[in-house]
N, C-alpha and C positions, 0 to 999 in steps of 0.2 A: 761202312756208310763214312766214319768222319775221314779213313785213309783217303777214300773215290771224291770226297769235299775238299779234303788237302791237295789232292792231286789235279781236280780241277782249277783249283785257287794257281797253282803252280804255273800250270796252260795259262791260263790269263794273262798270270806276268810275262810268260814268255811271248805271248802274241799281240801285248801291250808294246813289247820292246823291240819286233820288228814289223811294226804297223809305228805307233807315235809316237815314240823313243829310238827310233833308229840313229839317230843323232848322237845317244848317248848307250853306246854298247857295253859299257860295265852293268847296266841291267838285265842286259842277254848274257852277259859273264855269267851274272846272279840265278837266273830262273832258268835257260836251257840246258845245262849240267845237274841243277833241280832235279828234272822229271826220271832221272835212268838213277842216280841216287838213291830220291822216297822209293821208286821201282826194288831196286834191289837191297834196302833194308826191310820194306814189307812184304818179299819176298821168301828172304831170310826168314823172318818168324813163321811164314805159314807151311812153310816147303819140308815138313821133315817127311811126310806120306811117301814122297817121290822118289824116294832112293837118290845114294849119294851120285851115283854115274849121272842121272839125268840133272841132278842139282847142280854138279858140276859143270854139263856143258849149257844149263838155262844162264848159269852164274855167270860165265862166260860170255854169253852172248850181251848182256847186260852191259858186263864191262868195257866189252869192246865198242857198244853203243855208246856208251858214256864217254869213249875215246872219239868216237869218232864225231861227237856232238862239240867234243871239245877242237879238235881241227877245224871243222866245217864252221865257227866262230871268226877264223880267218880265209876269205877266199883263195887266197893263195897256197890253202893247204890243200885244197880239191882233193886230190892224190892219195894224201895220207888220210885224209877224211872216207875217201874211195876204197881206201885199202883196209880199214877201221872194221867199217861196216857189211864188207866183203867177208870177215871174219864172222863176224856178229850173226852173219847170215846161211854160213854153213855150222856154227853152232847150235842156231836153230836147227836146223835138220837133225845133223846129230841126236837132239834131243826127242825132238819130237817122232823122228825117224823109230824111235825104240816103245811106239806105240802100234805100229804094223810096219813091219818089214815086207809085208806082200807088196811086190812093184804095181804102183799106183794101174799101170798101162796094161796089167793083164787080168782087173777086174773089171766088169761089164757095168753095170753101176756105177761107174768112176770115171768110166772111160768118155764120156760125153763131154765130162767137166773138165776134163784133163784137155780135152782139146783146145776149151775154148779158150784157157788159158796158155796156152802154146801159140792159137790163133792171136791171141791179145798182144805177147811175147815179140812174133814176129811181126805184129804191124807196127808196136812202137820201136822196136828198132829202123823200120823200113823209112820211118819219118825222122828218127834220130839219126840216123846215119851218114846224110850230105854234109852236116854241122858236126861231127865228131872230131875232125883233125885227128891229131895225137892222140887221143883220147878212145881211138875205135876199138882196140885190141883189149884196153880195161876196162871200157863199158862191155863188151862183149862179155867177157868174163862173168862181169857183176851180173847183166842181163839174166845169165846163164844160171847163177848163183840164187835172186829173188826169185825165178820162175819155178828152179828146183824146189825151194824155203815151202811155194805156196801149192805144189804139189805133194809134197810130203805131208803140209797140213791138209792138205782135203785126203790125203789115204787115214787120218784118224776116224772118217766117219765111219759111226757104226760098230766102234773097236772101241771108241770111250764116250761119259756119259754127255750125254747133245748137250747138255751147259757147254760142256767146257769145249766140246769140238765147235760149236758155233761161233764163242767167245772167241778162240782162237783162229779161227778162219777169217771170220771178220776183220781181225787184228790185223791179219797177215794180208789180206786185201788191201787195209786201209795203209798199210808200210809200203805196199809196191805202187799205189795209188801215189804216196808220198813221191815217192826215189821217180817216179815215173813223172810228175810236174817239177819235182826241184830239173832233171832231165831235159824235160822240153824248155823249160825258162831259160836256161845254162845256153842249150845248143841249137834251140829253133827259133823261138822267139820270145823275150817277155811276156808273161803271163801278170793280169792284175793282178795287185793283191801279194803276189807268190808267195810271202812270208808267212801270209796268214795262214794262207790254203796247208804250203809244204809241212809247216810247225802241226796245225790241228788234226791233219791227219795222221801226221808221224805219231803224236802224243796220244792221241785215242789207238790209233795199231798197239804200239807197244803196249799201253795199257792194256787192250784186251788180252794179248797175247800171254803177258804176264800172270797177269788174274784170272785168265782160262786156265793157264799151267797149273795153279792151285788145285780144280776140281778133278783132275782128269782121271784119276781114281776112285 
């Protein structure tokens, strides 16, 4: 409970940084990295039961998310930030794949939801493609990664405790929503209060993924 309150406080600080105090970048430089640092330290304390390999992958995902946050503090580092988050998503895939290695598309109870994820990805790319320009290839690669991550999280259904599944799955959906909002804001049209919505969904998503991972066994 105390950690949740701390994380909410840090998130509110970052939301103020991207809305009220946009002209004072130092505030964002303090609060934005603090989100993943806090999650990483908390996870390190409670993750022993998850096993070394899982923790290495998840810890790596947290680290590269932190690196991506640093890069994206400067809009000129968009590709570097994209690359860091691409690695983070791949590491999340490698971590949670260990909960059920059987392919999601060969499991009837998961197939309808897998198709929903695929349709969402195709629709999003159709919306983004006209404005992507030179970013088309890296964005396509990134989209495949985030959708694969979401399918991997879906694949944990019934193989892990329900609380862990729903927490991690909801977090993954929020993470994808955050990335989607960022992409639409950058390549399609400006979104009102974009910084607020992008960071709120991102912070909540990462929180739910990392805390849900602790209860996977």
